[in-house]
N, C-alpha and C positions, 0 to 999 in steps of 0.2 A: 362759561358754562361748560357742562360735560356733555360733549353730543357728537357722535363719529357717525358721519353718512357714509364713508368710504369713497372710493375713489369714482365709484359710478353714480355718485349723487344719492338724489331722492329715493331712487329706485332700489338702493340698499337697503339690507337691514340697519336700523339704527339702534346705538346704545347707548347706554349713560342716561342722565337727566336732562331733559328738556325745560328752560323756563319759558312758559307760557304766558302769562298775564300776572300783571301785579295792580290790585285793586285796593283802595281805601276801606279800612275797615275799623269805624267806631265801635269799640266796646265798652262794656260796665267798667273794664279797666282802666281804659284809655285808648288813645288812638294809635291803631296799628295798620300797617300794610300787609295785605294777605299777597304772599308772593306764589303762584301756581304752578307747581311742576308736573311732567309726565316722566315717570320713570320708565323708560323703552324696554328694558330689562325684564322688568316683571309686569310689564304692562297696568301700572297702578298710578292713581292721582294723588300726588302729595302736597303739602302746602306747608309754609314757612311764616311765621307771624313775628313782623319787623317792627319794633318801636325805635324811633329815633330816624336819623337821616340816612335814607339807604345808599347813599355816595360814599359814606366814610363809616359804614356800620361795622367794616372789618378792622378799623383803627384799634389797636392795643390789644387787650385782653376782653373780647366781648363775651359778656354774660349771657348764658346758652343754656337753653333746656332741650334735650329730646325726650319729647313725650310720646309713649305708646300708645296707640288707639286703644280706648276702653270705653265700650258703648254704655256698658251697665254703671260703670263710674261716672264717666265724663257728661252723659246725656242725662241717665236717669238716678243719679243721686245713690247708687248703691253704697250700703255701708260695708259690704263684703270686703272691700279692697279701699285704698287711700289714694286711688287715683283721680278722682275729681277734685278732692282737696289740693293733691298736688298742682295740678293744672292750673288752678285759682291762684295758688299760693305763687307758682312761677310767673304769672302773668302780672300779679301786684308786684312782684319783686323786679320785673323787668320794667316796669314803670316806675317804679321809685328809682331805679338806678338812673332813668333818663335814656337807656338806649339798651339793646339788647335783641335776642331773636328767641323763639320757640319754634322747633320744628315738630310738626305733627305728624307723627308718622302712622299710616294709613298700612294696613297688613299684618299689625302687630297685634290685633285681638288676641288675649289670653296666651300673651308671650308667643306671638306668631301661630297659634294651633287653629285660630279661627272662632268665629262666635258661636256654633253649634257644639264644638267641641269644648269649649270654653263653659257652657252653659252645663253639659254632661259633667264636666270637672267639678262644678260648684254642687250639684246633685251628690257627686260622689265624697265630697268634703262634708256636706250636711250628714252622709253615713258614717264620719269618722276618719275618712283617709286626710294627709294635708294636700297641699298645693301640687307638689312634686309628687308624690304617690299617686295623685289624681290623674296626671298627666301619663305617668307611665303605665299605668293600669290600663290606658285606651291605647297602649303602643305608640304614644307620643311622645317626643323630645321634651325632658323638662323645660328648655328655654331655645325658641327657633329662632329668634330675632335676630336680623343680619341689620347693621347700621351702616353699610355702604352707600347706602343713599341720603342718609343723613349727612355723611361728609360730603358727598359731591353736592349737596346743596349749600353747604357753609363754604366751599371750595368757590362755587358761583358767586356767592354774595362777597367775596373778597375776603371772608375771614380764614385766618392761618392759626391765630392761638384764642383760646376759650376759658372763661371760668363755668364749668360745668355743674350745672344746678342737679345732682342727682346723688343718690344712696348706693348706686348699683357700680363695682366697681369694673363690670363688661362694658359698659358705656365708655369709659375712660380708656380703657383698652382698645376696642374698636376704633374710637377716634385717632388713638397714637397711631393705630397700625395702618389706617387710609391718611397720615399726613396730617392732620390738625393737632397743634400743641394744646395739652391742657395745663394751663398756668396754676388751676386751682381746681379742687373740688370742692363744690359748695352743698352741704347738708341741706336737703328739703325735708325736714322732720314734721310729720304731722302726727298729732295726740291721736293714740289707738281708742278704740272703742271696744265693747264688749264682743260686738260680732265679727271686728277684723284683726283680734289681738292674737290667734292661733296663726292665722294667715300670717301677720308680719314678723311673729316670733320665727315660723320656718323658712321665711325669706333671710333673716339674719344667721339662722343656725345651719341652713343647708345651702344657701345660695350666696353667702357671703356677703349680705347688704350692710351697710355700715349704718346701726340704727342704736346709737349710744343711748338714745332717751330711753330705751327698754331695759337696761341694765337692771338688774335686779328683779323684773317683772316676768311672773311664771303663770302657766295655765294653773287655776286650782287656787291663785292667791287670792288676797284680800278685793273685794268690788273696787271697780274702777269707780272713781269720785265724779258722779253725776253721769256716767257712762263713759266719761273721758279719763284718762290716766292723769294728765296734766291740763293746765290750763290753756286755752287757744293761743296765750301770747307766745306758745312755741313759733307762730307762725310771722311774729313781728323781725323787722329789720334791725339786726344789731352791727355794731361796729366789726364784729368777729364773723359777719357772714349772714348767711339766711337760715335761721333756727325755725 
C-alpha cells in the first residue's frame, strides 16, 4: 500500500492511501470483499469492492470499474444521469467475469464539485443550461475529479493492468499517468431515457465520452420507445465486451 510516515514515524504527516480494513460484503449481485482505505492526502475514506480471490486479484488484466460517487443516482435512483444503472451493470459484469474490482470514489459527487453545487447545477439544467454550462455558471470546473487515489488503491491490491469499464477517456489517461496499464477500455453503455438524453448527449459532444449507442439520436427527435431508446439487452454481456 502507499503510505509514507516519514523518518520520524507516526508523528510525521502521513501521505497516500492506507488500507484500514477488509470485510466480507454479500450483495444482491454476488459476494464481495469491501476493502476500506483512508486517503491521508485528502482526508477521505474510500472503498474498493473486490470479487474473487484477494491474493491473486492482480493477476492478468483485471476487469475494473472506477465509479464516481453519485448520491442522487446510486442511492436515490435519479433518472437525470445513468450513474445508478452503471454501478449495477458494473457489479453484475464483475460477478459474471468471476473476478474484478469496483473502486467507489468518494469526493467525486457532481464530477468533484460537491453535492450542493451539483444540485444547483441540476436546477440550472432544468432552466435550460447543459451540464457543462451549469458548472461554469457557478464558477466551478467542468470536471474536478482526481483519479490518483484510485490508482494508489489498485497498486495496493497488486493490480498493474486493467480492462477498464468506462466510456470516459479521462479515466484511462489518468490510470496510465499513475502507472496502471489499460489493456482495454470496455464500454459500459446504458439505454438513455427522456430525462437523461440531454445530459448524455452533452457528455458525448462536449466531454468526449464514447457513447456510440447515441449515434443518430438528437434532442427533438422521435420519442424514445417506452421511455428508453433501446432494449435493456444493451446491458448484457457479449463476447465482444460489456454493452
